[in-house]
C-alpha positions as CSV (number, residue, x, y, z in Angstrom):
1,M,-119.1,-59.5,42.2
2,R,-118.4,-55.9,43.2
3,Y,-120.7,-56.1,46.2
4,L,-119.7,-59.7,47.3
5,A,-118.8,-58.4,50.8
6,V,-122.2,-56.9,51.1
7,L,-123.9,-60.1,50.0
8,I,-121.9,-62.0,52.6
9,L,-122.9,-59.5,55.2
10,A,-126.6,-59.8,54.2
11,A,-126.5,-63.6,54.4
12,G,-125.1,-63.6,57.9
13,H,-127.0,-60.5,59.3
14,T,-127.7,-60.8,63.0
15,P,-128.7,-58.2,65.6
16,A,-126.5,-55.1,65.8
17,R,-124.9,-55.9,69.2
18,A,-123.4,-59.1,67.8
19,Q,-122.0,-57.6,64.6
20,G,-121.5,-54.0,65.5
21,I,-123.6,-50.9,65.2
22,Y,-122.1,-50.0,61.8
23,Q,-123.6,-53.2,60.3
24,D,-127.1,-52.5,61.5
25,P,-129.2,-50.5,58.9
26,A,-131.6,-49.5,61.5
27,Q,-129.0,-47.3,63.3
28,P,-128.4,-43.7,62.4
29,I,-125.7,-43.2,59.9
30,E,-123.5,-41.0,62.1
31,A,-123.6,-43.7,64.9
32,R,-122.7,-46.4,62.3
33,I,-119.8,-44.3,61.0
34,A,-118.4,-43.7,64.5
35,D,-118.7,-47.3,65.5
36,L,-116.8,-48.5,62.3
37,I,-114.0,-46.0,62.8
38,S,-113.6,-47.0,66.4
39,Q,-112.8,-50.5,65.3
40,M,-110.2,-49.6,62.7
41,S,-106.4,-49.4,63.1
42,L,-104.6,-46.3,61.8
43,E,-103.3,-48.3,58.8
44,E,-106.9,-49.4,58.0
45,K,-108.1,-45.8,58.2
46,A,-105.4,-44.7,55.8
47,A,-106.2,-47.5,53.4
48,Q,-109.9,-46.3,53.3
49,L,-108.7,-42.8,52.4
50,N,-107.2,-44.3,49.2
51,H,-109.6,-43.3,46.3
52,L,-109.7,-46.9,45.1
53,S,-111.6,-47.8,48.3
54,S,-110.0,-51.2,48.8
55,R,-112.0,-53.9,50.5
56,N,-111.4,-54.7,54.2
57,D,-112.3,-58.3,54.8
58,R,-111.8,-58.2,58.6
59,L,-114.4,-55.5,58.9
60,H,-116.6,-56.5,56.0
61,I,-116.0,-53.2,54.2
62,P,-116.8,-53.7,50.5
63,A,-114.9,-52.0,47.6
64,W,-117.7,-49.5,47.2
65,G,-116.0,-46.5,45.9
66,G,-113.3,-46.7,43.4
67,W,-113.9,-44.0,40.9
68,N,-114.8,-43.5,37.3
69,Q,-116.0,-40.9,34.8
70,T,-119.4,-40.4,33.2
71,L,-118.9,-37.1,31.3
72,H,-121.0,-38.2,28.4
73,G,-121.4,-41.9,29.1
74,V,-119.9,-44.4,31.5
75,W,-116.2,-45.1,30.9
76,S,-116.0,-48.8,30.8
77,K,-114.3,-51.8,29.1
78,Q,-117.6,-52.7,27.5
79,P,-119.8,-50.5,25.3
80,T,-122.0,-48.0,27.0
81,T,-124.3,-45.3,25.6
82,L,-122.2,-42.5,24.1
83,F,-123.9,-39.1,24.5
84,P,-122.7,-35.8,23.1
85,T,-119.9,-34.2,25.1
86,A,-120.8,-32.0,28.1
87,I,-120.4,-28.7,26.1
88,G,-123.0,-30.2,23.7
89,M,-125.3,-31.0,26.5
90,A,-125.0,-27.4,27.7
91,A,-125.9,-26.2,24.2
92,T,-129.3,-27.8,24.6
93,W,-130.2,-25.2,27.2
94,D,-132.5,-27.9,28.6
95,P,-131.8,-28.8,32.2
96,A,-134.8,-31.2,32.2
97,L,-133.2,-33.2,29.4
98,I,-129.8,-33.1,31.2
99,K,-131.4,-34.7,34.3
100,T,-132.9,-37.4,32.1
101,I,-129.5,-38.1,30.4
102,T,-127.6,-38.4,33.7
103,D,-130.4,-40.6,35.2
104,S,-129.8,-43.0,32.3
105,M,-126.0,-42.8,32.7
106,S,-126.3,-43.6,36.4
107,D,-128.6,-46.5,35.6
108,E,-125.8,-47.9,33.5
109,A,-123.2,-47.1,36.1
110,R,-125.2,-49.0,38.8
111,A,-125.8,-51.9,36.5
112,L,-122.0,-52.2,35.8
113,Y,-121.4,-52.2,39.6
114,N,-124.2,-54.8,40.2
115,I,-122.8,-57.2,37.6
116,G,-119.2,-56.8,38.7
117,A,-118.0,-55.4,35.4
118,D,-114.5,-54.2,34.8
119,G,-114.0,-50.4,34.7
120,P,-111.0,-48.6,33.2
121,R,-108.7,-49.5,36.2
122,S,-110.6,-51.9,38.5
123,K,-114.1,-53.3,39.1
124,H,-116.7,-50.5,38.7
125,G,-117.4,-48.5,41.9
126,L,-120.0,-46.0,42.8
127,V,-118.1,-42.7,42.8
128,Y,-118.2,-40.8,39.5
129,R,-115.8,-37.9,38.9
130,S,-118.3,-35.9,37.0
131,P,-119.5,-33.3,36.1
132,V,-116.7,-30.9,35.2
133,I,-118.1,-27.5,36.1
134,N,-115.0,-25.3,35.6
135,I,-116.1,-22.3,33.6
136,S,-114.7,-21.6,30.1
137,R,-113.5,-18.0,30.7
138,D,-110.8,-18.5,28.1
139,P,-111.5,-20.1,24.6
140,R,-108.0,-21.5,24.6
141,W,-108.7,-23.9,27.4
142,G,-108.2,-27.5,26.2
143,R,-111.0,-29.0,28.3
144,I,-114.0,-26.9,27.2
145,Q,-115.5,-30.1,25.7
146,E,-116.0,-31.3,29.3
147,C,-117.7,-28.2,30.8
148,F,-120.9,-26.2,30.5
149,G,-119.7,-23.0,29.0
150,E,-118.7,-19.5,30.0
151,D,-121.6,-18.3,32.1
152,P,-122.0,-19.2,35.8
153,Y,-125.8,-19.0,35.7
154,L,-126.2,-21.4,32.8
155,A,-123.5,-23.7,34.2
156,G,-125.2,-23.7,37.6
157,R,-128.6,-24.7,36.2
158,I,-127.0,-27.5,34.1
159,T,-124.9,-28.6,37.1
160,V,-127.8,-29.0,39.4
161,A,-129.8,-31.0,36.9
162,Y,-126.8,-33.2,36.1
163,V,-126.1,-34.0,39.7
164,Q,-129.7,-34.7,40.6
165,G,-130.1,-37.1,37.6
166,L,-126.8,-38.9,38.5
167,Q,-127.4,-39.3,42.2
168,G,-131.1,-40.1,42.0
169,S,-134.1,-38.9,44.1
170,H,-134.4,-41.7,46.6
171,A,-135.1,-40.5,50.2
172,K,-132.4,-42.6,51.7
173,Y,-130.0,-44.0,49.1
174,L,-127.8,-42.5,46.4
175,K,-127.7,-44.2,43.0
176,V,-124.1,-43.1,42.5
177,A,-122.1,-40.3,44.0
178,A,-121.3,-37.3,41.8
179,T,-118.0,-35.4,42.1
180,L,-117.9,-31.7,41.1
181,K,-114.5,-30.9,39.6
182,H,-112.0,-29.1,39.6
183,F,-112.3,-26.8,42.6
184,A,-111.6,-24.0,41.8
185,V,-110.6,-21.4,39.2
186,N,-109.2,-24.1,37.0
187,N,-109.3,-23.6,33.2
188,V,-105.7,-23.6,32.0
189,E,-103.9,-26.8,31.1
190,T,-100.4,-25.3,30.6
191,D,-98.4,-25.6,33.8
192,R,-101.5,-26.6,35.7
193,H,-99.6,-28.2,38.5
194,S,-97.7,-25.1,39.4
195,L,-99.7,-22.0,38.1
196,S,-101.3,-19.6,40.5
197,A,-104.6,-18.0,39.4
198,Q,-104.7,-14.5,40.8
199,V,-108.3,-13.5,41.3
200,P,-109.9,-10.6,43.1
201,E,-112.2,-11.6,45.9
202,R,-115.3,-10.0,44.3
203,I,-114.7,-11.7,41.0
204,L,-114.1,-15.1,42.7
205,M,-117.5,-14.8,44.4
206,E,-119.4,-13.4,41.5
207,Y,-118.0,-15.3,38.6
208,W,-115.9,-18.3,39.6
209,L,-118.0,-19.8,42.4
210,P,-121.8,-19.3,41.9
211,H,-122.2,-22.5,39.9
212,W,-120.3,-24.5,42.5
213,K,-122.6,-23.2,45.2
214,A,-125.6,-24.3,43.2
215,G,-124.1,-27.8,42.7
216,I,-123.5,-28.1,46.4
217,I,-126.6,-26.5,48.0
218,E,-129.2,-27.3,45.4
219,G,-127.7,-30.4,43.7
220,R,-126.3,-31.8,47.0
221,A,-123.3,-33.2,45.2
222,Q,-121.5,-35.7,47.4
223,S,-117.9,-35.0,46.6
224,V,-115.7,-32.3,45.2
225,M,-112.3,-32.6,43.6
226,A,-109.6,-30.1,44.5
227,S,-107.7,-28.9,41.5
228,Y,-104.0,-28.9,40.8
229,N,-103.6,-25.2,40.5
230,Q,-103.1,-22.6,43.2
231,L,-105.5,-19.7,44.0
232,N,-103.8,-16.5,44.9
233,G,-100.6,-18.4,45.8
234,V,-102.2,-21.2,47.9
235,P,-102.4,-24.7,46.4
236,N,-106.1,-25.7,46.2
237,I,-105.4,-29.2,47.5
238,A,-104.3,-27.6,50.8
239,N,-106.4,-24.4,50.6
240,K,-108.4,-24.1,53.9
241,Y,-110.2,-21.0,52.6
242,L,-111.7,-23.0,49.7
243,L,-112.1,-26.4,51.3
244,T,-113.2,-25.5,54.8
245,D,-114.2,-21.9,55.1
246,I,-116.3,-21.7,51.9
247,L,-117.2,-25.2,51.0
248,R,-118.1,-26.4,54.5
249,G,-118.5,-23.1,56.4
250,L,-120.6,-21.0,53.9
251,W,-122.2,-23.8,51.9
252,H,-122.5,-26.6,54.6
253,F,-121.1,-29.3,52.4
254,D,-121.1,-32.6,54.2
255,G,-119.6,-34.9,51.6
256,F,-115.9,-35.5,50.9
257,V,-113.1,-33.7,49.1
258,V,-110.7,-35.7,46.9
259,S,-107.5,-34.6,45.4
260,D,-106.9,-34.7,41.6
261,L,-104.8,-37.7,40.6
262,G,-101.3,-37.5,42.1
263,G,-102.0,-34.0,43.4
264,I,-100.2,-34.4,46.7
265,G,-96.9,-35.1,44.9
266,S,-97.4,-33.1,41.7
267,S,-98.9,-30.0,43.1
268,L,-97.7,-29.7,46.7
269,V,-94.2,-31.2,46.4
270,Q,-93.2,-30.6,42.8
271,G,-95.5,-27.7,41.7
272,A,-95.9,-25.3,44.6
273,K,-92.8,-26.8,46.4
274,I,-94.3,-26.2,49.8
275,T,-92.2,-29.1,51.1
276,D,-90.0,-31.9,49.8
277,K,-91.5,-34.4,52.2
278,V,-94.6,-36.3,51.1
279,E,-95.7,-36.9,54.7
280,V,-95.7,-33.1,55.3
281,A,-97.7,-32.5,52.1
282,A,-100.3,-35.1,53.1
283,A,-100.7,-33.6,56.5
284,R,-101.1,-30.1,55.1
285,A,-103.8,-31.3,52.6
286,I,-105.9,-33.4,55.0
287,E,-105.8,-30.6,57.7
288,A,-107.0,-28.1,55.1
289,G,-110.0,-30.3,54.2
290,C,-108.9,-32.7,51.5
291,D,-110.3,-36.0,52.7
292,L,-109.4,-38.5,50.1
293,D,-106.3,-39.1,48.0
294,D,-104.6,-41.9,46.1
295,N,-101.6,-43.9,47.4
296,F,-100.0,-40.8,49.1
297,Y,-102.5,-40.9,52.0
298,E,-102.4,-44.6,52.4
299,A,-98.6,-44.7,52.4
300,S,-98.0,-41.5,54.4
301,L,-100.7,-40.7,56.9
302,P,-99.8,-43.4,59.5
303,G,-96.3,-42.0,59.7
304,A,-97.5,-38.4,59.7
305,V,-99.8,-39.1,62.7
306,R,-97.1,-41.0,64.6
307,S,-94.6,-38.2,64.0
308,G,-97.0,-35.5,65.2
309,L,-97.5,-33.8,61.8
310,V,-101.3,-34.3,62.0
311,S,-103.6,-35.7,64.6
312,E,-105.6,-38.9,64.3
313,A,-108.7,-36.8,65.0
314,V,-108.2,-35.1,61.7
315,V,-107.8,-38.4,60.0
316,N,-111.0,-39.6,61.7
317,Q,-112.8,-36.5,60.5
318,A,-111.8,-37.1,56.9
319,L,-112.8,-40.7,57.1
320,T,-116.2,-39.8,58.6
321,R,-116.9,-37.6,55.5
322,V,-115.8,-40.4,53.1
323,L,-117.8,-43.1,54.9
324,R,-120.9,-40.9,55.1
325,V,-121.1,-41.2,51.3
326,A,-120.5,-44.9,51.4
327,F,-123.4,-45.4,53.8
328,R,-125.6,-43.2,51.7
329,L,-124.8,-45.4,48.7
330,G,-126.0,-48.4,50.7
331,A,-122.6,-50.1,50.6
332,F,-123.0,-51.5,54.1
333,D,-126.7,-52.5,53.8
334,P,-128.1,-55.8,52.4
335,P,-128.7,-55.4,48.6
336,E,-132.4,-56.1,49.0
337,M,-132.7,-52.9,51.0
338,V,-131.1,-50.8,48.2
339,P,-133.4,-50.2,45.3
340,F,-130.6,-49.5,42.9
341,S,-129.1,-53.0,43.4
342,K,-131.9,-54.4,41.3
343,I,-130.8,-52.5,38.1
344,G,-129.7,-55.1,35.7
345,G,-127.2,-55.2,32.8
346,D,-130.0,-54.9,30.2
347,V,-130.0,-51.1,30.6
348,I,-126.4,-50.8,29.4
349,A,-126.3,-49.4,25.9
350,S,-130.1,-50.1,25.6
351,Q,-132.3,-48.9,22.8
352,P,-134.1,-46.3,25.0
353,H,-130.7,-44.9,25.9
354,R,-129.7,-44.8,22.3
355,E,-132.8,-42.9,21.4
356,L,-132.0,-40.5,24.2
357,A,-128.5,-40.0,22.8
358,L,-130.2,-39.1,19.5
359,K,-132.6,-36.6,21.1
360,T,-129.6,-35.0,22.9
361,A,-127.6,-34.7,19.8
362,Q,-130.6,-33.1,18.0
363,E,-131.2,-30.6,20.7
364,S,-127.5,-29.7,20.9
365,I,-127.1,-28.7,17.3
366,V,-126.8,-24.9,16.8
367,L,-127.7,-23.3,13.5
368,L,-125.1,-20.5,13.4
369,K,-126.0,-19.1,9.9
370,N,-128.7,-19.8,7.4
371,Q,-128.6,-17.2,4.7
372,G,-131.7,-16.9,2.7
373,G,-133.2,-20.0,4.2
374,F,-130.6,-22.2,2.5
375,L,-131.3,-25.0,5.0
376,P,-133.0,-27.4,5.2
377,L,-132.0,-29.0,1.9
378,E,-134.9,-30.5,-0.1
379,K,-134.3,-34.1,-0.7
380,G,-136.6,-34.2,-3.7
381,K,-134.4,-31.7,-5.6
382,L,-131.1,-33.5,-5.0
383,K,-129.5,-36.1,-7.3
384,S,-126.0,-36.0,-5.8
385,V,-124.4,-34.8,-2.5
386,A,-120.7,-34.5,-1.7
387,V,-119.8,-35.3,1.9
388,I,-116.4,-33.9,2.7
389,G,-114.0,-33.3,5.6
390,P,-112.0,-35.1,8.2
391,Q,-115.0,-35.4,10.6
392,A,-117.3,-36.8,8.0
393,D,-116.5,-40.5,8.4
394,H,-114.3,-40.9,11.5
395,F,-115.3,-38.1,13.9
396,E,-114.0,-37.3,17.4
397,T,-116.0,-38.9,20.2
398,G,-114.5,-36.9,23.1
399,N,-112.3,-37.9,26.0
400,Y,-113.0,-40.0,29.1
401,F,-114.8,-42.7,27.2
402,G,-114.0,-46.4,26.8
403,A,-115.4,-49.0,24.5
404,K,-117.5,-47.5,21.7
405,P,-120.9,-48.7,20.8
406,A,-122.1,-48.8,17.2
407,I,-121.6,-45.2,15.9
408,V,-123.5,-43.5,13.0
409,S,-121.0,-41.3,11.2
410,P,-122.2,-38.2,9.4
411,V,-121.7,-39.7,6.0
412,D,-123.6,-42.9,7.0
413,G,-126.4,-40.8,8.5
414,I,-126.7,-38.8,5.3
415,R,-126.7,-42.0,3.1
416,A,-129.4,-43.5,5.3
417,K,-131.5,-40.4,5.1
418,L,-131.3,-39.9,1.3
419,G,-131.6,-43.5,0.3
420,P,-130.5,-45.1,-2.9
421,D,-131.9,-42.6,-5.3
422,V,-129.4,-39.9,-4.3
423,K,-125.7,-40.4,-5.0
424,V,-123.7,-39.6,-1.9
425,E,-119.9,-39.6,-2.3
426,Y,-117.3,-39.0,0.3
427,A,-113.8,-37.4,0.3
428,A,-111.7,-36.6,3.4
429,G,-110.0,-33.6,1.8
430,C,-107.4,-33.4,4.6
431,D,-106.6,-34.5,8.1
432,I,-107.8,-32.5,11.1
433,L,-104.3,-31.4,12.1
434,E,-101.8,-32.5,9.6
435,P,-101.2,-30.7,6.3
436,A,-103.2,-32.0,3.3
437,K,-101.5,-34.6,1.1
438,A,-100.9,-33.7,-2.5
439,G,-104.1,-33.6,-4.5
440,E,-106.4,-34.2,-1.5
441,I,-108.0,-30.8,-1.5
442,E,-108.3,-30.7,-5.3
443,Q,-110.0,-34.1,-5.3
444,A,-112.5,-32.9,-2.7
445,A,-113.2,-29.7,-4.7
446,D,-113.8,-31.7,-7.9
447,L,-116.3,-33.9,-6.0
448,A,-118.1,-30.8,-4.8
449,R,-118.1,-29.3,-8.2
450,K,-120.0,-32.2,-9.8
451,S,-122.5,-32.5,-6.9
452,D,-125.7,-30.7,-6.3
453,A,-124.6,-29.7,-2.8
454,A,-121.5,-30.1,-0.6
455,I,-121.6,-30.7,3.1
456,L,-118.3,-30.1,5.0
457,F,-117.5,-31.7,8.4
458,L,-114.6,-29.8,10.0
459,G,-113.3,-29.2,13.5
460,T,-110.9,-30.3,16.1
461,N,-110.0,-33.5,18.1
462,L,-108.0,-34.5,21.1
463,R,-104.7,-33.7,19.4
464,V,-105.9,-30.1,19.2
465,E,-107.7,-29.5,22.5
466,A,-107.7,-31.9,25.4
467,E,-106.6,-32.4,29.0
468,G,-103.0,-31.2,29.2
469,R,-103.3,-29.4,25.9
470,D,-104.5,-25.8,25.5
471,R,-105.0,-24.3,22.0
472,K,-102.8,-21.7,20.5
473,S,-105.3,-20.5,17.9
474,L,-109.1,-20.4,17.4
475,D,-108.8,-21.0,13.7
476,L,-109.5,-24.3,12.0
477,P,-106.3,-26.4,12.4
478,G,-104.3,-28.0,9.7
479,S,-105.4,-27.5,6.1
480,Q,-109.1,-27.3,6.9
481,E,-109.5,-23.6,6.1
482,Q,-108.0,-24.2,2.6
483,L,-110.3,-27.1,2.1
484,L,-113.3,-25.0,3.1
485,E,-112.5,-22.2,0.7
486,A,-111.7,-24.6,-2.1
487,V,-114.9,-26.5,-1.8
488,Y,-117.0,-23.4,-1.6
489,K,-115.4,-21.9,-4.7
490,A,-116.1,-25.2,-6.5
491,N,-119.7,-25.2,-5.3
492,P,-121.3,-22.3,-3.5
493,K,-124.1,-24.6,-2.3
494,T,-121.9,-25.6,0.6
495,I,-122.7,-26.2,4.3
496,A,-120.1,-26.1,7.0
497,V,-120.6,-28.3,10.1
498,I,-118.2,-27.5,12.9
499,M,-117.5,-30.4,15.3
500,S,-115.4,-29.2,18.2
501,G,-115.1,-28.8,22.0
502,G,-114.1,-25.1,22.2
503,P,-114.9,-22.2,20.0
504,V,-113.6,-22.3,16.4
505,S,-113.3,-19.1,14.4
506,V,-114.8,-19.5,10.9
507,K,-114.7,-15.8,9.9
508,W,-114.3,-16.5,6.2
509,A,-117.1,-19.0,6.3
510,S,-119.4,-16.7,8.3
511,E,-118.9,-14.1,5.5
512,N,-119.3,-16.4,2.5
513,V,-120.8,-19.9,3.2
514,P,-124.6,-19.8,3.2
515,A,-125.1,-22.2,6.2
516,I,-123.1,-23.1,9.2
517,L,-123.9,-25.6,12.0
518,A,-122.1,-26.2,15.3
519,A,-122.4,-29.9,16.2
520,W,-119.8,-30.4,19.0
521,Y,-118.8,-34.1,19.4
522,P,-122.3,-35.4,19.0
523,G,-122.1,-39.0,20.3
524,E,-123.2,-42.3,18.8
525,E,-126.2,-41.0,16.8
526,A,-124.2,-38.1,15.3
527,G,-125.0,-38.9,11.7
528,T,-128.7,-39.6,12.3
529,A,-129.1,-36.3,14.2
530,L,-127.2,-34.2,11.7
531,A,-129.0,-35.7,8.7
532,G,-132.3,-34.9,10.3
533,V,-131.4,-31.3,10.7
534,L,-129.7,-30.9,7.3
535,F,-132.8,-32.3,5.5
536,G,-135.5,-30.7,7.6
537,D,-136.8,-33.6,9.7
538,Y,-135.7,-31.8,12.8
539,N,-135.7,-28.1,13.4
540,P,-132.6,-27.0,15.3
541,A,-132.8,-24.9,18.5
542,G,-129.4,-25.3,20.2
543,R,-127.8,-22.2,21.6
544,L,-124.1,-21.4,22.1
545,P,-123.0,-21.8,25.7
546,Y,-119.9,-19.5,25.0
547,T,-118.8,-16.6,22.8
548,V,-117.1,-17.3,19.5
549,Y,-114.5,-14.6,18.9
550,D,-112.8,-13.8,15.6
551,S,-109.4,-14.3,17.1
552,L,-107.4,-14.3,20.3
553,D,-106.5,-10.6,19.7
554,Q,-110.0,-9.7,21.0
555,I,-109.4,-11.0,24.5
556,P,-106.9,-10.5,27.4
557,P,-104.0,-12.9,28.0
558,Q,-104.7,-16.4,29.3
559,D,-103.2,-15.6,32.7
560,E,-105.7,-12.8,33.3
561,Y,-108.3,-14.2,35.6
562,D,-110.2,-11.0,36.2
563,V,-113.1,-11.4,33.7
564,T,-114.0,-7.7,34.0
565,K,-110.9,-7.0,31.8
566,G,-112.8,-8.2,28.7
567,F,-113.6,-12.0,28.9
568,T,-117.0,-13.5,28.0
569,Y,-120.2,-11.8,26.9
570,L,-120.4,-10.4,30.4
571,Y,-117.5,-8.0,29.9
572,F,-116.5,-8.3,26.2
573,T,-117.1,-4.9,24.4
574,G,-116.1,-6.0,20.9
575,K,-118.1,-7.6,18.2
576,P,-118.3,-11.4,18.5
577,Q,-118.3,-13.7,15.5
578,F,-121.2,-15.5,17.2
579,A,-122.7,-14.3,20.5
580,F,-123.3,-16.2,23.7
581,G,-126.8,-17.7,23.5
582,H,-126.9,-17.5,19.7
583,G,-128.8,-20.0,17.6
584,L,-131.2,-19.8,14.7
585,S,-134.3,-21.8,13.6
586,F,-136.1,-22.9,10.5
587,T,-139.1,-20.9,11.8
588,T,-139.5,-17.5,13.3
589,F,-140.7,-16.2,16.7
590,R,-142.3,-13.0,17.8
591,Y,-142.0,-11.7,21.4
592,D,-144.7,-9.4,22.8
593,G,-146.2,-7.9,25.9
594,L,-143.4,-7.5,28.4
595,K,-144.8,-7.0,31.9
596,I,-142.6,-6.5,35.0
597,S,-144.5,-6.8,38.3
598,P,-143.9,-5.0,40.5
599,A,-142.0,-2.4,38.5
600,R,-140.5,-1.2,41.9
601,M,-139.5,-3.8,44.4
602,N,-137.6,-3.9,47.7
603,A,-134.0,-5.2,47.9
604,D,-135.3,-8.3,49.5
605,G,-138.3,-8.8,47.1
606,T,-139.1,-10.7,43.9
607,A,-140.3,-9.5,40.5
608,T,-142.2,-11.5,37.9
609,I,-141.2,-11.0,34.3
610,G,-143.9,-12.0,31.9
611,F,-144.2,-12.0,28.1
612,E,-145.6,-13.9,25.1
613,I,-143.9,-15.8,22.4
614,Q,-145.5,-16.8,19.1
615,N,-144.3,-19.1,16.4
616,T,-144.9,-16.9,13.3
617,G,-143.5,-19.4,10.8
618,T,-144.7,-22.5,9.1
619,R,-142.7,-25.2,11.0
620,R,-142.9,-26.5,14.5
621,G,-139.8,-25.5,16.5
622,D,-138.2,-24.7,19.8
623,E,-137.3,-21.3,21.0
624,V,-134.9,-20.6,23.9
625,A,-136.1,-17.4,25.6
626,Q,-133.4,-15.7,27.6
627,L,-133.6,-13.2,30.5
628,Y,-130.7,-10.7,31.0
629,V,-130.3,-7.9,33.5
630,H,-128.0,-4.9,33.8
631,A,-127.4,-2.5,36.6
632,E,-127.7,1.0,35.2
633,N,-125.5,3.0,37.6
634,P,-123.6,0.6,39.9
635,S,-121.0,1.6,42.4
636,V,-118.7,-1.1,41.1
637,K,-118.0,-2.4,37.6
638,R,-120.9,-4.8,36.7
639,P,-121.5,-6.9,33.6
640,I,-122.8,-5.4,30.4
641,K,-125.6,-7.9,30.8
642,E,-125.9,-11.2,32.7
643,L,-128.2,-14.2,32.2
644,R,-130.8,-14.6,34.9
645,G,-133.3,-17.0,33.4
646,F,-133.9,-19.1,30.3
647,R,-136.5,-21.6,29.0
648,R,-136.7,-23.9,26.0
649,I,-140.2,-23.8,24.6
650,A,-141.7,-26.0,21.8
651,L,-144.3,-24.2,19.6
652,N,-146.4,-25.3,16.7
653,P,-146.9,-22.9,13.8
654,K,-149.0,-19.8,14.9
655,E,-149.1,-21.1,18.5
656,R,-148.6,-18.6,21.3
657,Q,-147.3,-19.2,24.8
658,Q,-147.1,-17.0,27.9
659,V,-143.7,-17.2,29.5
660,T,-142.9,-16.1,33.1
661,F,-139.6,-15.7,34.8
662,T,-139.2,-15.1,38.5
663,L,-136.5,-12.7,39.4
664,P,-135.5,-12.5,43.0
665,A,-133.6,-9.4,44.1
666,S,-130.8,-11.7,45.1
667,D,-130.1,-12.3,41.4
668,L,-129.3,-8.6,41.1
669,A,-126.7,-8.7,43.9
670,F,-123.0,-8.0,43.8
671,Y,-120.3,-9.1,46.2
672,D,-119.4,-6.4,48.7
673,V,-115.8,-6.9,49.7
674,K,-116.2,-4.7,52.8
675,S,-119.1,-6.6,54.4
676,K,-117.9,-10.0,52.9
677,R,-121.4,-10.7,51.6
678,F,-123.7,-10.3,48.6
679,A,-125.6,-7.1,48.6
680,V,-128.4,-5.7,46.4
681,E,-127.7,-2.1,45.5
682,P,-130.8,0.2,45.2
683,G,-131.2,1.7,41.7
684,A,-132.5,1.0,38.2
685,F,-131.9,-2.3,36.4
686,D,-132.4,-2.9,32.7
687,V,-134.5,-6.1,32.0
688,M,-133.9,-7.7,28.6
689,I,-135.7,-10.6,27.0
690,G,-134.1,-12.1,23.9
691,S,-133.2,-15.0,21.7
692,S,-129.5,-14.5,22.4
693,S,-127.3,-12.1,24.4
694,E,-127.2,-9.9,21.3
695,D,-130.7,-10.5,19.9
696,I,-132.7,-8.7,22.5
697,R,-136.4,-8.5,21.6
698,L,-138.0,-6.8,24.6
699,R,-136.7,-4.3,27.1
700,G,-138.0,-3.0,30.4
701,R,-136.9,-1.3,33.6
702,L,-137.0,-2.5,37.2
703,Q,-136.4,-0.1,40.1
704,V,-135.0,-1.6,43.3
705,R,-135.5,0.2,46.7
706,D,-133.8,-0.4,50.0
707,A,-135.2,-3.3,51.9
708,Q,-138.0,-2.2,54.3
C-alpha cells in the first residue's frame, strides 16, 4: 500500500525519545521537521526534494507526495469521475458548487492513495498539481480549457473555492495538497521555455497577481508551481522577486514551491541560458525560493553544496517547507489519527459523484443566442431530429485525464431524452480539424433537410488547442464552418452547440442561426446535460468567463502583456461577439431598487450595494447578478469596468429576492508604483449592476473621500 511505511510506524509506535521527535504526533510540527532533517544525510535531503517523494526506509519516510492532476477529475489508471473542464466550471459562476466538486475529487484522490492504486506514473500520492489559475488574457492560448477565464476577480473566487474543497476543512490535517500553477504571467505556449513576458509593475499587481494572492491568503494553497517563462527577463524558476519577496514576503506563504517538469534544464539551461551547468542552475533556483524539483535537485544539489554553490542551510530551508506539507497531510502519523485515511474505494466514480458531474455540466452551459424563444424544443412537436457534427458522438473530454468512465455522448443523451417515438439520426459531417471527405457535408445537409430540427455539435479538441499548442485563429477549424452553413441552409431550424476550451468565433452563426449554446468539454454526463437544456428540462444560466471576439484583428499581438492596450472586457473598446459574463435564460428577470449605502464613504470604508431581482417569466431559473465598478476620473488608466461581485440566484416564476453586495474601498484601489502599495483614490465611482458586462440593468454613483 501507498502508506505501508506509515502502517509499520504505527504498529511499532513507542515514546518519542526512543523513535525520535519527528515520529511523535504530540510534538509541534516545526520541532518534528527540525528533528527529521537533523538525522538526514545530504543525499537523503536531496532525494526528498525530488517531486516523486521517494520512500526512505531508514528513516521511515513514506512515499507521501508524488504528484498528480485533478483538473476535472483525478488522473488515474482506473476510471474516476470526469467533470467538465475547468473553464466550464468557471462558467457556472458558482463557487459553492466548485467547492463541492473539488471536495468530491479529493475524496477520490485520498481513496486512491489509501488503496494503493496506480497513478499515471507511480502509486498515487497526495500532492495535486491543480488548479491552473493562469489568466486567459489572450484567446489564442492553448490551455484556456484548464483555467478560470480572463478576469482576476472571478478567477480568484473560483480559485479559493477550488482549493478549499480540495484540501478539506479539518483543523489539523489536509485531505490533499493543492498546487497553484503556473506562477506567474504564463499564458503562451509558443516558446514557453524561453519567452520573457514584459509586464509593467502596476499591471502585474492589478491584473496578473490578485487571484494568486487570493489562492494563497484565503485559500491557503500548500504549494505553487513556478512557470517555465521569464518575467521581465528573469526566469520564474529562479525569480527571487516572485518566489520570495512577493510570495513569502507580501503574502506569508509557508508551503513549498515546485518547478514545472524539467524546468531547471529546459528553462534555466536551455531556455534563458543563464548557465550551461546544471549544478549552477539548481543552486540559483533553490536560493531564489524554488524548493522542489525533479531529478535535477536529487542529482545536483549534493555536489552544488560541496562545491560552495549553495549552502546546506538553504537546502534545509527548502526541505522544511516541503516536509511541512507532508506533516500537514498526516504522512508521518498513524493512519487512525488521520480522518481521511478512512475514505474507501467506494467513493471512486460513485453515483453521487456522477450526479454532481451532471449538475456541473448543466450549470456550465451558456445560452449564447435564442432568437424568438427558439429553445427549448418541444418534444411533442418533433417526429425526427438530425444530430450532426464531429463532437456529437465522440467529443473531446479534455487533457490531464486518464481512464474514462462510462460517457454519455450528445447523440446518446438526445436519444434517451426523446425515446423511441422520435427518430434521431446522426451524421458526423466532417472531422474537427481535417477537411471534410467527399460527400460528407452533403450527406449531413440531406439529413437536416428531412428532419424537423437539426442540432450541430461543433468545436475544438486537443489537436487545436492544448498544452504546447496555441491557436492561430478563433474560427471553427477544418470544414466545420462549411458544415454549419450547409446544414442551416438545408434546415433553418438549426441549433449550434460549441464545445471548446477557448473562445470560438461563430460570427456567421450569431447572425443567422436561431440558437447557440456554449458547452465546453462537459464531462461524462455531457449528453444528459445537453439534452435536458435543449428540450427544456433544465433552464441554462451559465455565463461566459471570457470575451468572445469576432477575430484576432480586434486585439493586440500575443506578446503584448499590458492588458491596458486592449485585452479583455476590462480594456477592450470594440464590440465583442459575446461579452464577458454573457448568458441567456428561458425566463426573464427584472432588476429594481438600487441602494448604495453610504453614498459617500471614506477610503478605508465599506459600502453596501442592495437591489431586488424578480423572475418575471413563467419558468424557474437561475440569474447571475454581477457588480461592476468604474473610476470616473482616475489619475492613471483604469478599466472600463471591473467585476467586484457576483451571485447565482435561483428564482421561481414571479419570485423576488433582495440581493446585497459588500464593496470595501480596497476593491476600488489601484497599485501606486511610487509607494509600492495599493491605494484608494478619492473621487467618484460608477456602480453598475447587470446580467453581463454589457447588459447593465442598474446604475449608481459612489463618492470616495480621503480616509479620516
